[in-house]
LOMARLO-77701 format. One line per field, with one value per residue: residue number from 1; residue in one letter; x, y, z of N, C-alpha, C in turn. Coordinates in steps of 0.05 Angstrom, whole numbers, always signed. Example, Ala and Ser with C-alpha at 12.3 -4.5 7.8 and 13.67 -1.06 7.14 Angstrom:
# LOMARLO-77701
num	(1	2)
residuo	(A	S)
n.c1	(+264	+257)
n.c2	(-114	-45)
n.c3	(+156	+142)
ca.c1	(+246	+273)
ca.c2	(-90	-21)
ca.c3	(+156	+143)
c.c1	(+264	+258)
c.c2	(-66	+1)
c.c3	(+156	+157)
# end
This chain:
# LOMARLO-77701
num	(1	2	3	4	5	6	7	8	9	10	11	12	13	14	15	16	17	18	19	20	21	22	23	24	25	26	27	28	29	30	31	32	33	34	35	36	37	38	39	40	41	42	43	44	45	46	47	48	49	50	51	52	53	54	55	56	57	58	59	60	61	62	63	64	65	66	67	68	69	70	71	72	73	74	75	76	77	78	79	80	81	82	83	84	85	86	87	88	89	90	91	92	93	94	95	96	97	98	99	100	101	102	103	104	105	106	107	108	109	110	111	112	113	114	115	116	117	118	119	120	121	122	123	124	125	126	127	128	129	130	131	132	133	134	135	136	137	138	139	140	141	142	143	144	145	146	147	148	149	150	151	152	153	154	155	156	157	158	159	160	161	162	163	164	165	166	167	168	169	170	171	172	173	174	175	176	177	178	179	180	181	182	183	184	185	186	187	188	189	190	191	192	193	194	195	196	197	198	199	200	201	202	203	204	205	206	207	208	209	210	211	212	213	214	215	216	217	218	219	220	221	222	223	224	225	226	227	228	229	230	231	232	233	234	235	236	237	238	239	240	241	242	243	244	245	246	247	248	249	250	251	252	253	254	255	256	257	258	259	260	261	262	263	264	265	266	267	268	269	270	271	272	273	274	275	276	277	278	279	280	281	282	283	284	285	286	287	288	289	290	291	292	293	294	295	296	297	298	299	300	301	302	303	304	305	306	307	308	309	310	311	312	313	314	315	316	317	318	319	320	321	322	323	324	325	326	327	328	329	330	331	332	333	334	335	336	337	338	339	340	341	342	343	344	345	346	347	348	349	350	351	352	353	354	355	356	357	358	359	360	361	362	363	364	365	366	367	368	369	370	371	372	373	374	375	376	377	378	379	380	381	382)
residuo	(M	T	V	R	R	T	P	S	D	K	T	T	I	R	F	V	N	R	F	L	M	V	L	A	I	A	T	M	F	V	I	V	L	V	A	C	G	D	T	T	G	T	V	Q	E	E	P	E	V	A	V	D	D	T	T	V	G	E	E	L	G	E	A	G	E	D	L	S	E	A	G	Q	D	L	E	Q	G	A	E	A	A	G	A	N	I	E	Q	G	A	E	V	V	G	E	E	L	A	E	G	A	A	V	V	E	T	E	L	D	Q	L	G	T	E	I	Q	E	V	E	L	A	P	V	L	D	N	P	I	D	Y	E	V	G	E	I	S	I	A	G	E	V	I	E	Q	V	G	P	N	S	F	I	I	F	D	E	S	L	L	D	T	D	R	S	I	L	V	I	Y	D	S	A	T	T	T	L	D	L	Q	P	G	D	N	V	Q	V	N	G	I	V	R	T	L	D	Q	N	E	F	T	N	Y	S	D	V	D	P	E	Q	E	V	Y	D	L	F	G	G	Q	P	V	I	I	A	T	S	L	Q	D	A	G	L	V	E	E	E	Q	D	D	I	G	E	E	I	Q	E	G	A	A	Y	V	A	R	E	A	G	Q	G	A	A	V	I	G	Q	E	L	A	E	L	G	N	E	I	Q	E	I	E	I	A	P	V	L	D	N	P	F	D	F	E	V	G	E	V	S	I	Y	G	E	V	G	E	M	V	G	P	N	S	F	T	L	I	D	E	S	L	D	T	T	D	R	E	I	L	V	V	Y	D	S	A	T	L	T	D	L	T	L	E	P	G	N	N	L	L	V	N	G	I	V	R	T	L	D	E	E	E	F	S	T	Y	S	T	V	E	P	N	A	E	A	Y	D	L	F	G	G	T	P	V	I	I	A	T	A	I	D	D	Q)
n.c1	(+19	+12	+35	+14	+45	+33	+47	+58	+71	+119	+153	+154	+184	+233	+248	+256	+299	+340	+348	+359	+409	+438	+437	+468	+516	+528	+529	+575	+615	+613	+630	+685	+707	+704	+736	+786	+807	+857	+884	+900	+876	+886	+869	+882	+895	+866	+863	+808	+748	+719	+659	+611	+570	+542	+522	+493	+451	+428	+410	+369	+337	+316	+288	+247	+223	+200	+166	+129	+108	+85	+44	+16	-8	-36	-74	-100	-124	-156	-195	-215	-242	-278	-314	-334	-360	-398	-426	-450	-481	-517	-544	-566	-599	-635	-663	-683	-721	-757	-776	-801	-842	-870	-889	-920	-961	-989	-1004	-1037	-1077	-1098	-1114	-1156	-1196	-1257	-1268	-1314	-1336	-1347	-1366	-1340	-1281	-1257	-1259	-1227	-1178	-1157	-1117	-1105	-1143	-1132	-1112	-1136	-1207	-1265	-1332	-1385	-1440	-1486	-1528	-1552	-1536	-1536	-1532	-1471	-1458	-1458	-1430	-1419	-1434	-1456	-1449	-1470	-1464	-1518	-1527	-1491	-1513	-1495	-1486	-1441	-1402	-1384	-1377	-1348	-1374	-1351	-1374	-1391	-1434	-1454	-1451	-1487	-1557	-1582	-1626	-1611	-1629	-1635	-1636	-1637	-1619	-1555	-1510	-1442	-1394	-1320	-1257	-1212	-1186	-1146	-1170	-1140	-1127	-1088	-1071	-1116	-1134	-1107	-1128	-1180	-1228	-1267	-1278	-1282	-1327	-1303	-1322	-1323	-1272	-1259	-1288	-1277	-1224	-1163	-1185	-1208	-1242	-1289	-1279	-1323	-1342	-1383	-1455	-1508	-1577	-1587	-1630	-1644	-1601	-1602	-1646	-1626	-1586	-1621	-1649	-1607	-1598	-1648	-1638	-1597	-1619	-1658	-1624	-1599	-1645	-1655	-1608	-1617	-1660	-1642	-1605	-1642	-1663	-1622	-1611	-1659	-1647	-1605	-1625	-1664	-1628	-1604	-1649	-1658	-1611	-1621	-1660	-1633	-1609	-1560	-1517	-1487	-1438	-1442	-1401	-1382	-1424	-1432	-1384	-1385	-1438	-1467	-1451	-1487	-1540	-1566	-1610	-1628	-1607	-1580	-1569	-1534	-1540	-1536	-1587	-1580	-1605	-1674	-1699	-1747	-1818	-1813	-1762	-1690	-1624	-1574	-1516	-1454	-1432	-1382	-1348	-1335	-1349	-1396	-1401	-1401	-1450	-1517	-1578	-1639	-1701	-1767	-1834	-1879	-1928	-1937	-1891	-1891	-1896	-1840	-1780	-1754	-1705	-1651	-1589	-1609	-1605	-1610	-1636	-1636	-1669	-1668	-1668	-1615	-1610	-1598	-1610	-1657	-1695	-1728	-1733	-1743	-1791	-1801	-1778	-1800	-1857	-1860	-1851	-1794	-1785	-1776	-1731	-1701	-1682	-1652	-1611	-1589	-1590	-1574	-1540	-1528	-1581	-1620	-1680	-1726	-1747	-1758	-1752	-1718	-1719	-1657)
n.c2	(-26	+45	+102	+169	+230	+288	+359	+378	+335	+321	+362	+351	+305	+323	+357	+320	+286	+326	+336	+288	+284	+322	+304	+258	+281	+305	+256	+230	+268	+263	+206	+210	+241	+204	+167	+186	+184	+156	+91	+101	+132	+187	+241	+255	+310	+323	+349	+394	+376	+415	+444	+474	+518	+555	+533	+492	+520	+543	+497	+483	+529	+527	+480	+498	+535	+503	+470	+514	+527	+481	+480	+526	+506	+463	+490	+522	+485	+462	+508	+508	+458	+463	+505	+480	+440	+467	+495	+453	+431	+470	+466	+416	+425	+463	+428	+390	+418	+436	+389	+377	+410	+402	+347	+359	+391	+357	+317	+353	+362	+310	+300	+335	+316	+276	+214	+169	+111	+38	-4	-55	-57	-19	-47	-91	-69	-23	+12	+33	+73	+112	+162	+224	+239	+201	+182	+143	+98	+68	+21	+31	-11	-15	+27	+44	+65	+135	+162	+134	+85	+28	+8	-26	-58	-59	-86	-126	-162	-182	-175	-182	-160	-107	-35	+8	+69	+132	+192	+261	+273	+319	+360	+340	+329	+285	+237	+174	+111	+36	+8	+53	+89	+119	+170	+174	+220	+220	+205	+149	+107	+69	+39	+55	+60	+90	+126	+149	+200	+238	+235	+250	+294	+271	+223	+157	+109	+61	+10	+11	+9	-39	-73	-58	-48	-39	-45	-20	+40	+92	+160	+206	+266	+288	+272	+247	+242	+184	+183	+232	+253	+219	+244	+298	+283	+267	+313	+346	+313	+323	+377	+375	+354	+392	+434	+409	+406	+460	+477	+445	+472	+524	+510	+490	+539	+570	+538	+551	+607	+605	+569	+615	+655	+628	+620	+671	+682	+651	+678	+721	+751	+733	+764	+745	+715	+677	+638	+617	+591	+551	+525	+510	+488	+470	+503	+541	+528	+543	+590	+647	+668	+723	+737	+762	+767	+751	+734	+669	+628	+603	+551	+511	+525	+544	+558	+583	+594	+627	+670	+691	+750	+774	+734	+723	+673	+620	+575	+569	+570	+571	+542	+572	+563	+579	+608	+616	+629	+665	+702	+747	+794	+794	+802	+758	+750	+726	+756	+795	+829	+807	+810	+756	+729	+677	+606	+557	+493	+423	+395	+347	+297	+263	+286	+339	+360	+370	+417	+455	+482	+484	+444	+429	+417	+359	+369	+405	+371	+333	+362	+390	+359	+338	+381	+448	+489	+550	+564	+610	+665	+714	+760	+809	+858	+890)
n.c3	(-2	-18	+18	+22	+29	+64	+54	+108	+135	+114	+129	+183	+181	+165	+205	+247	+225	+227	+280	+299	+280	+304	+357	+351	+346	+393	+423	+406	+422	+477	+480	+462	+505	+549	+528	+531	+582	+634	+657	+708	+732	+722	+684	+619	+583	+524	+456	+449	+420	+370	+369	+328	+349	+320	+277	+297	+322	+277	+250	+287	+288	+235	+241	+275	+245	+207	+239	+251	+204	+191	+230	+218	+168	+187	+219	+180	+145	+187	+194	+144	+137	+181	+165	+116	+142	+177	+135	+108	+150	+153	+103	+109	+154	+134	+95	+128	+156	+116	+102	+146	+151	+106	+119	+164	+143	+110	+154	+182	+143	+136	+186	+192	+158	+157	+160	+131	+159	+165	+220	+225	+200	+234	+281	+270	+253	+288	+294	+244	+243	+281	+270	+254	+244	+250	+220	+241	+236	+279	+317	+382	+439	+493	+550	+586	+642	+656	+616	+572	+520	+480	+417	+357	+289	+256	+205	+211	+240	+287	+352	+386	+357	+371	+393	+442	+460	+481	+510	+527	+568	+584	+543	+501	+476	+467	+478	+494	+476	+482	+415	+387	+331	+317	+294	+298	+308	+320	+350	+346	+396	+441	+499	+552	+622	+646	+609	+586	+599	+569	+524	+528	+562	+592	+638	+646	+680	+731	+722	+666	+650	+670	+640	+586	+575	+544	+497	+428	+428	+414	+421	+425	+388	+370	+372	+333	+320	+275	+242	+232	+203	+158	+138	+131	+91	+51	+40	+20	-27	-54	-59	-95	-138	-152	-163	-208	-244	-248	-271	-320	-338	-348	-387	-427	-438	-453	-499	-527	-538	-568	-610	-630	-644	-685	-719	-732	-754	-799	-824	-839	-901	-943	-983	-1039	-1088	-1147	-1160	-1109	-1087	-1123	-1114	-1061	-1041	-996	-955	-956	-948	-905	-886	-927	-990	-1030	-1097	-1153	-1221	-1294	-1340	-1371	-1405	-1417	-1383	-1391	-1369	-1314	-1297	-1304	-1327	-1290	-1295	-1278	-1300	-1293	-1295	-1345	-1372	-1390	-1370	-1317	-1285	-1253	-1238	-1233	-1200	-1204	-1183	-1233	-1229	-1184	-1187	-1223	-1288	-1301	-1337	-1373	-1408	-1445	-1426	-1393	-1330	-1267	-1195	-1154	-1098	-1051	-1035	-1024	-1054	-1070	-1132	-1133	-1153	-1127	-1075	-1084	-1081	-1029	-1015	-1048	-1081	-1132	-1192	-1227	-1298	-1340	-1371	-1341	-1296	-1323	-1344	-1296	-1254	-1187	-1177	-1147	-1142	-1145	-1107	-1122	-1080	-1090	-1147	-1180	-1232	-1258)
ca.c1	(+1	+29	+26	+18	+52	+24	+71	+67	+88	+147	+168	+160	+204	+257	+258	+267	+325	+363	+347	+375	+438	+451	+439	+490	+544	+535	+535	+603	+630	+610	+644	+710	+715	+707	+760	+812	+811	+876	+878	+910	+856	+898	+859	+900	+882	+867	+853	+783	+731	+706	+629	+601	+547	+522	+511	+470	+431	+415	+390	+348	+321	+304	+267	+226	+206	+186	+143	+112	+93	+66	+25	-2	-21	-57	-95	-118	-139	-182	-212	-229	-257	-299	-328	-350	-381	-416	-448	-465	-501	-539	-563	-584	-620	-661	-679	-700	-741	-776	-788	-820	-865	-890	-902	-937	-981	-1001	-1018	-1060	-1099	-1110	-1127	-1181	-1218	-1274	-1273	-1339	-1328	-1362	-1354	-1319	-1257	-1250	-1254	-1207	-1152	-1162	-1094	-1110	-1162	-1121	-1103	-1160	-1234	-1283	-1357	-1395	-1467	-1494	-1550	-1550	-1544	-1540	-1514	-1453	-1447	-1468	-1419	-1415	-1454	-1445	-1466	-1463	-1472	-1542	-1524	-1474	-1529	-1481	-1481	-1415	-1385	-1395	-1352	-1355	-1372	-1351	-1385	-1395	-1466	-1459	-1457	-1506	-1583	-1596	-1636	-1605	-1641	-1628	-1648	-1634	-1594	-1538	-1488	-1419	-1362	-1299	-1231	-1211	-1164	-1148	-1180	-1118	-1134	-1064	-1069	-1140	-1139	-1088	-1146	-1212	-1237	-1286	-1264	-1305	-1327	-1285	-1334	-1318	-1244	-1256	-1302	-1269	-1194	-1148	-1198	-1209	-1260	-1290	-1285	-1343	-1336	-1409	-1473	-1532	-1597	-1583	-1653	-1643	-1577	-1612	-1667	-1610	-1579	-1646	-1657	-1584	-1603	-1667	-1630	-1576	-1636	-1668	-1602	-1596	-1667	-1649	-1589	-1628	-1678	-1626	-1593	-1663	-1670	-1597	-1614	-1675	-1637	-1589	-1641	-1672	-1608	-1599	-1668	-1648	-1590	-1631	-1675	-1616	-1606	-1536	-1509	-1465	-1436	-1448	-1380	-1378	-1447	-1424	-1363	-1391	-1469	-1476	-1448	-1508	-1564	-1576	-1618	-1634	-1584	-1587	-1548	-1539	-1530	-1547	-1600	-1569	-1629	-1698	-1701	-1775	-1831	-1807	-1731	-1677	-1599	-1563	-1490	-1439	-1420	-1356	-1328	-1332	-1358	-1423	-1402	-1405	-1481	-1532	-1605	-1659	-1726	-1786	-1864	-1886	-1959	-1933	-1873	-1901	-1883	-1811	-1771	-1732	-1695	-1622	-1575	-1624	-1593	-1633	-1627	-1652	-1670	-1681	-1655	-1601	-1616	-1591	-1633	-1657	-1721	-1742	-1732	-1743	-1817	-1800	-1767	-1815	-1888	-1855	-1838	-1784	-1790	-1756	-1702	-1682	-1672	-1632	-1585	-1580	-1597	-1550	-1524	-1539	-1605	-1635	-1711	-1729	-1771	-1764	-1734	-1723	-1702	-1638)
ca.c2	(+0	+68	+121	+197	+245	+316	+377	+383	+306	+319	+380	+343	+285	+336	+369	+297	+282	+343	+333	+263	+286	+341	+284	+237	+295	+307	+231	+225	+279	+248	+184	+216	+247	+181	+148	+203	+178	+138	+72	+110	+163	+213	+248	+265	+329	+317	+371	+398	+378	+437	+443	+493	+528	+571	+508	+477	+541	+548	+477	+486	+547	+518	+460	+510	+549	+482	+465	+534	+525	+461	+488	+544	+490	+450	+508	+532	+458	+462	+527	+502	+437	+473	+521	+462	+423	+486	+499	+427	+426	+491	+456	+395	+432	+475	+409	+375	+436	+437	+365	+370	+428	+385	+325	+372	+401	+335	+310	+370	+358	+286	+299	+351	+299	+260	+187	+153	+82	+17	-15	-79	-51	-6	-68	-110	-56	+0	+32	+50	+96	+130	+185	+238	+234	+182	+181	+116	+95	+43	+19	+30	-38	-9	+47	+33	+86	+160	+177	+116	+68	+5	+9	-48	-51	-76	-100	-151	-180	-194	-154	-186	-142	-80	-16	+28	+99	+149	+220	+281	+276	+350	+372	+326	+333	+263	+213	+151	+85	+12	+8	+80	+88	+142	+175	+183	+226	+218	+191	+118	+103	+44	+45	+51	+74	+107	+148	+161	+227	+251	+238	+263	+302	+251	+200	+132	+96	+37	-9	+13	+4	-64	-87	-52	-39	-51	-51	+3	+54	+119	+183	+220	+292	+295	+253	+256	+218	+177	+185	+260	+251	+210	+264	+317	+274	+266	+342	+353	+301	+340	+405	+371	+348	+419	+446	+396	+414	+487	+477	+438	+492	+543	+498	+494	+569	+575	+530	+566	+630	+595	+569	+639	+668	+614	+625	+702	+680	+638	+697	+744	+749	+736	+775	+729	+713	+651	+618	+605	+573	+529	+508	+497	+494	+462	+526	+566	+519	+555	+616	+658	+683	+742	+734	+779	+750	+755	+711	+657	+616	+591	+520	+505	+549	+556	+559	+594	+596	+654	+667	+718	+761	+784	+708	+718	+643	+614	+549	+576	+581	+561	+540	+585	+551	+602	+601	+635	+642	+687	+720	+756	+815	+792	+799	+740	+746	+724	+781	+815	+829	+804	+802	+736	+721	+649	+585	+539	+463	+406	+389	+319	+294	+250	+301	+370	+370	+380	+441	+475	+477	+487	+427	+436	+399	+337	+380	+414	+349	+321	+381	+402	+340	+333	+404	+465	+508	+567	+564	+636	+674	+741	+767	+840	+869	+910)
ca.c3	(+1	-19	+34	+8	+54	+58	+63	+135	+145	+101	+142	+209	+181	+157	+231	+266	+219	+235	+310	+308	+272	+328	+381	+346	+347	+421	+436	+399	+437	+504	+479	+463	+530	+562	+520	+537	+613	+633	+678	+735	+744	+712	+663	+597	+563	+491	+439	+449	+395	+365	+363	+317	+358	+300	+257	+310	+325	+251	+247	+305	+278	+211	+248	+287	+223	+193	+253	+249	+175	+191	+249	+201	+149	+201	+226	+156	+141	+205	+189	+119	+145	+200	+149	+99	+162	+179	+109	+106	+170	+149	+83	+119	+170	+119	+82	+142	+163	+95	+100	+168	+148	+87	+132	+188	+132	+103	+174	+187	+126	+138	+211	+190	+141	+173	+145	+136	+160	+177	+246	+227	+196	+261	+301	+258	+250	+301	+292	+220	+243	+298	+255	+242	+256	+234	+225	+241	+244	+290	+335	+409	+450	+523	+561	+599	+657	+650	+594	+551	+510	+462	+389	+336	+261	+251	+185	+213	+255	+312	+374	+394	+338	+378	+402	+464	+453	+506	+502	+543	+569	+590	+516	+483	+485	+457	+502	+479	+486	+465	+391	+374	+309	+320	+278	+317	+296	+338	+346	+356	+414	+456	+526	+576	+644	+651	+586	+572	+604	+554	+499	+531	+590	+604	+653	+645	+708	+734	+708	+640	+643	+672	+614	+554	+581	+522	+468	+417	+435	+402	+437	+408	+389	+365	+366	+320	+309	+248	+223	+225	+184	+133	+126	+116	+67	+29	+34	+3	-51	-67	-71	-119	-158	-157	-178	-235	-259	-252	-291	-342	-347	-358	-413	-444	-443	-471	-527	-543	-545	-592	-635	-639	-660	-712	-737	-742	-777	-822	-835	-857	-930	-949	-1009	-1046	-1115	-1160	-1157	-1079	-1085	-1139	-1103	-1033	-1035	-968	-934	-962	-945	-879	-891	-955	-1003	-1050	-1116	-1176	-1246	-1323	-1349	-1393	-1424	-1403	-1384	-1384	-1360	-1285	-1292	-1321	-1314	-1282	-1300	-1268	-1323	-1289	-1300	-1377	-1380	-1386	-1357	-1286	-1286	-1237	-1244	-1215	-1199	-1192	-1185	-1250	-1223	-1167	-1194	-1254	-1298	-1304	-1369	-1369	-1430	-1444	-1420	-1372	-1304	-1247	-1170	-1144	-1071	-1051	-1019	-1041	-1049	-1090	-1150	-1132	-1164	-1104	-1050	-1088	-1073	-999	-1020	-1068	-1092	-1162	-1202	-1250	-1321	-1341	-1386	-1318	-1281	-1340	-1347	-1271	-1230	-1172	-1181	-1129	-1153	-1124	-1108	-1116	-1066	-1102	-1169	-1186	-1252	-1251)
c.c1	(+17	+16	+35	+25	+43	+50	+78	+78	+117	+163	+175	+183	+235	+268	+272	+293	+347	+367	+364	+405	+453	+454	+462	+519	+551	+541	+567	+623	+633	+634	+675	+721	+722	+734	+787	+822	+836	+869	+882	+891	+861	+885	+876	+884	+884	+856	+820	+769	+716	+674	+621	+571	+528	+507	+485	+445	+413	+396	+365	+325	+304	+281	+247	+209	+188	+164	+123	+97	+74	+40	+4	-18	-45	-83	-114	-135	-162	-203	-227	-252	-284	-318	-346	-370	-403	-438	-461	-488	-524	-558	-581	-606	-643	-675	-694	-726	-763	-790	-811	-845	-885	-904	-923	-962	-1000	-1017	-1039	-1084	-1115	-1122	-1154	-1205	-1231	-1280	-1300	-1336	-1350	-1345	-1336	-1290	-1244	-1242	-1230	-1176	-1155	-1140	-1093	-1126	-1153	-1114	-1130	-1184	-1253	-1314	-1368	-1423	-1472	-1518	-1540	-1558	-1555	-1522	-1499	-1441	-1461	-1455	-1410	-1437	-1442	-1460	-1456	-1473	-1495	-1543	-1509	-1494	-1515	-1475	-1457	-1395	-1392	-1371	-1364	-1351	-1370	-1354	-1384	-1422	-1471	-1466	-1475	-1535	-1599	-1604	-1632	-1620	-1638	-1646	-1649	-1612	-1580	-1517	-1468	-1399	-1343	-1274	-1231	-1184	-1169	-1152	-1159	-1123	-1110	-1062	-1091	-1147	-1125	-1108	-1173	-1210	-1256	-1270	-1285	-1302	-1308	-1297	-1328	-1290	-1244	-1267	-1289	-1238	-1181	-1159	-1202	-1240	-1265	-1296	-1300	-1337	-1366	-1427	-1497	-1551	-1591	-1604	-1652	-1621	-1586	-1630	-1650	-1600	-1597	-1651	-1631	-1590	-1625	-1653	-1609	-1597	-1650	-1649	-1598	-1619	-1664	-1632	-1602	-1645	-1665	-1612	-1616	-1665	-1648	-1600	-1636	-1667	-1623	-1604	-1654	-1653	-1600	-1622	-1666	-1630	-1598	-1647	-1662	-1612	-1579	-1534	-1485	-1463	-1442	-1428	-1380	-1404	-1442	-1405	-1368	-1421	-1477	-1469	-1469	-1536	-1578	-1584	-1619	-1610	-1598	-1565	-1556	-1527	-1545	-1562	-1585	-1592	-1651	-1696	-1728	-1791	-1827	-1778	-1714	-1643	-1589	-1533	-1478	-1420	-1391	-1334	-1321	-1334	-1384	-1423	-1406	-1431	-1494	-1562	-1623	-1689	-1749	-1816	-1872	-1913	-1956	-1911	-1876	-1888	-1853	-1803	-1748	-1723	-1663	-1605	-1584	-1609	-1614	-1617	-1646	-1648	-1681	-1666	-1641	-1607	-1606	-1615	-1637	-1691	-1738	-1751	-1741	-1774	-1824	-1791	-1782	-1838	-1885	-1839	-1823	-1791	-1768	-1727	-1685	-1673	-1647	-1605	-1576	-1587	-1573	-1535	-1539	-1558	-1612	-1665	-1716	-1753	-1778	-1743	-1741	-1706	-1684	-1634)
c.c2	(+26	+88	+150	+213	+274	+333	+378	+357	+312	+343	+366	+324	+302	+348	+346	+291	+300	+343	+309	+267	+302	+323	+271	+254	+296	+281	+224	+243	+269	+223	+186	+228	+226	+167	+161	+198	+159	+116	+82	+129	+187	+219	+263	+284	+324	+344	+372	+390	+401	+435	+472	+500	+538	+552	+498	+497	+544	+526	+475	+507	+542	+499	+475	+524	+528	+478	+487	+534	+501	+465	+505	+523	+473	+467	+518	+509	+459	+478	+518	+477	+445	+486	+501	+449	+446	+492	+477	+423	+450	+480	+431	+403	+445	+450	+394	+393	+439	+411	+359	+387	+415	+362	+337	+379	+376	+320	+328	+367	+334	+286	+316	+337	+280	+238	+176	+122	+64	+9	-34	-71	-33	-29	-88	-95	-28	+20	+46	+71	+117	+157	+201	+228	+217	+192	+153	+118	+68	+46	+14	+1	-29	+14	+34	+56	+112	+172	+159	+96	+46	+8	-18	-40	-69	-92	-129	-171	-199	-173	-163	-168	-113	-63	+1	+56	+118	+178	+238	+285	+304	+363	+361	+328	+309	+246	+188	+124	+66	+12	+34	+77	+119	+146	+188	+195	+228	+209	+163	+117	+77	+52	+34	+70	+96	+128	+161	+190	+245	+255	+251	+274	+287	+225	+179	+122	+74	+13	-12	+5	-27	-82	-84	-43	-57	-56	-23	+15	+82	+138	+204	+253	+304	+270	+264	+231	+213	+181	+215	+268	+243	+231	+287	+310	+275	+297	+350	+340	+316	+367	+401	+365	+373	+435	+435	+404	+442	+491	+466	+461	+515	+535	+500	+522	+579	+566	+539	+592	+627	+592	+594	+650	+652	+618	+653	+701	+667	+655	+721	+732	+753	+746	+762	+728	+679	+628	+604	+584	+546	+512	+495	+501	+489	+487	+544	+555	+524	+582	+624	+676	+704	+744	+749	+763	+762	+729	+699	+644	+608	+562	+510	+527	+560	+556	+569	+589	+626	+653	+697	+727	+770	+758	+709	+686	+639	+588	+547	+588	+562	+562	+557	+573	+572	+589	+623	+648	+666	+713	+724	+783	+814	+790	+783	+732	+741	+752	+800	+808	+829	+801	+779	+730	+692	+630	+562	+512	+449	+394	+356	+313	+279	+267	+331	+380	+377	+407	+465	+465	+473	+458	+428	+412	+379	+344	+391	+392	+337	+337	+388	+383	+336	+358	+424	+486	+529	+569	+593	+640	+703	+747	+795	+840	+889	+926)
c.c3	(+2	+1	+24	+34	+47	+66	+90	+148	+135	+118	+169	+205	+176	+186	+249	+256	+227	+264	+320	+300	+292	+351	+378	+349	+380	+432	+433	+414	+465	+505	+479	+490	+547	+553	+525	+566	+613	+658	+705	+749	+737	+684	+643	+579	+535	+479	+440	+421	+389	+354	+353	+327	+339	+283	+271	+316	+299	+247	+264	+299	+257	+220	+257	+264	+211	+207	+254	+227	+178	+213	+234	+183	+164	+209	+200	+146	+160	+200	+164	+127	+162	+183	+130	+120	+168	+156	+107	+126	+165	+126	+95	+136	+158	+107	+103	+154	+143	+96	+122	+164	+128	+104	+152	+171	+122	+126	+185	+169	+134	+167	+210	+171	+161	+152	+150	+137	+170	+205	+243	+219	+221	+280	+295	+259	+260	+295	+265	+224	+267	+291	+245	+255	+238	+239	+221	+249	+258	+306	+364	+424	+480	+531	+584	+622	+645	+626	+571	+543	+489	+440	+373	+309	+257	+226	+185	+228	+274	+330	+384	+380	+348	+389	+421	+452	+475	+497	+527	+546	+576	+568	+497	+494	+476	+480	+489	+492	+470	+439	+377	+354	+313	+302	+301	+301	+321	+331	+359	+375	+432	+488	+546	+597	+651	+633	+575	+575	+584	+529	+503	+558	+604	+615	+659	+674	+706	+721	+678	+634	+651	+648	+589	+557	+556	+497	+457	+426	+417	+421	+420	+411	+382	+358	+350	+313	+278	+227	+208	+203	+161	+118	+113	+93	+42	+22	+13	-24	-66	-79	-94	-144	-172	-172	-207	-253	-265	-277	-320	-355	-364	-386	-431	-455	-462	-499	-543	-554	-571	-620	-644	-656	-685	-730	-749	-762	-803	-839	-850	-886	-934	-982	-1020	-1077	-1123	-1152	-1128	-1074	-1101	-1125	-1075	-1027	-1012	-950	-936	-960	-918	-886	-920	-964	-1023	-1072	-1144	-1198	-1272	-1330	-1374	-1412	-1404	-1404	-1374	-1374	-1330	-1278	-1313	-1313	-1309	-1283	-1287	-1291	-1320	-1295	-1330	-1384	-1371	-1374	-1329	-1283	-1265	-1245	-1224	-1222	-1190	-1198	-1207	-1245	-1203	-1173	-1222	-1262	-1296	-1334	-1365	-1397	-1427	-1447	-1404	-1346	-1282	-1215	-1157	-1112	-1068	-1033	-1036	-1035	-1072	-1105	-1145	-1134	-1141	-1081	-1056	-1078	-1044	-994	-1027	-1077	-1121	-1170	-1227	-1275	-1324	-1354	-1358	-1307	-1297	-1340	-1318	-1248	-1217	-1167	-1155	-1150	-1131	-1130	-1100	-1098	-1078	-1127	-1181	-1213	-1247	-1276)
# end
């Protein structure tokens, strides 16, 4: 395994090496002094070994500087690490605070909702219903003390599947009797004599603790006659039906207004040219049109062709069917300019009689069958 040394580690090693070197020099000096002694106890003077105090001082000074630099490096590293830790702690703290706020909001919302539940699930899994308030209907079996009674779900046909309801008799006006149907709103808790006062201001009788201790109970926040609740629900249902009927009436009136507007639109006369009618006849089958053109030729006693002289072509023509008995004093000669008011329909021999009392002749059906025509209501010479 390779060990990486930091600059501070290298500085420390360099100082230790220099210190050992100085210590070795001093040790050699002592050994030389001992060796110079004779066997008779007379110390022979030998030339003194010169030790350069200046060199030793410089070495110690450099070692001290190295230690100082190492200390500064450690101090800077500690400051940086402390700043990072502090910043990280702030971020973690903010995230924890945000998460706690979200959880608290969700719990508050859950706690304010009233769940409509049946008795059996509460008896089977009471812990699932200890968050928030529940609403449960049941039949009173018997009163147990002044502030509690037992209910069961009559649909289960089993009075053993029952639950104790604890309520404040001072705040309710109901005279509860066995067989009464009651709607109970409240919270679910386990009946524990040591902890029950944490949940309710009502303290049940000792008999209640003896009979129902350790079992789930409902601490009632409100009691209502189930029959009255059902009547209120019926009233709400009637109000919903009345509201639906009102909406339907409004919708009907709205449809009538729209129909009237469409009828008025149908009564409006659109001034148009021949070409759009020939290209898209279905767009003009609602309401009446007013169209200007030049007589092309007569096609039987009750019909003639109308052309748009601005197109410089007689191929773009439309057949006009009219009642010659009611539209009289007309000069229907080729080249005459007319203003024709009427409705646009497709010339279909089987259906045309549903649009007009005038019956075109066979020539008209042969030449213009399946094409758009104008059934005239008024014709003016121009």
